[in-house]
C-alpha angles and dihedrals in degrees: 000000000000128000124197108213145174104208091213091060117096094207089054092050088048092052093048091051091052090049089049092049090052092051091239121168110228145149122233119221115193094209096192090060095035105030117198117250121242088258092053090049089050091052093047093047090050091051091047094046088229140121124240093252088056092064096038121113097222093181093065114110092241088055089057091045091053094043093234094164088067096047117110121253103214134114086262090056095049098089092053091053093049092048088052093050090049093048095043107030091175084078093066116102111239153260103024118184125194112192122212091257090057096257105144128192141173096236106206096142136038095250090058093048091050090050091071097049 
């Protein structure tokens, strides 16, 4: 199991605590220091069944600088979004957990964290 975290994020710390309490074995990826590649983002999005704009933190200052709220949300726009997430990992919603069986979730609440255990 792998969890993408920002240590400054309370939801990330909560998810890690829940994994620890459950005795889960996992790897922490500090995705701001070790950003995912476009290919890794594509794979995570496929497992999530989501589009890149679905996991984008549009309230971040960099999102406003890039004008993300005005970007299209079609299949043709997808590569631009993925490149933006790879270039600016702070835009990625967190935490994201990928379980050993491939199940992947955006674990913003305890129930979602528990769903991958």
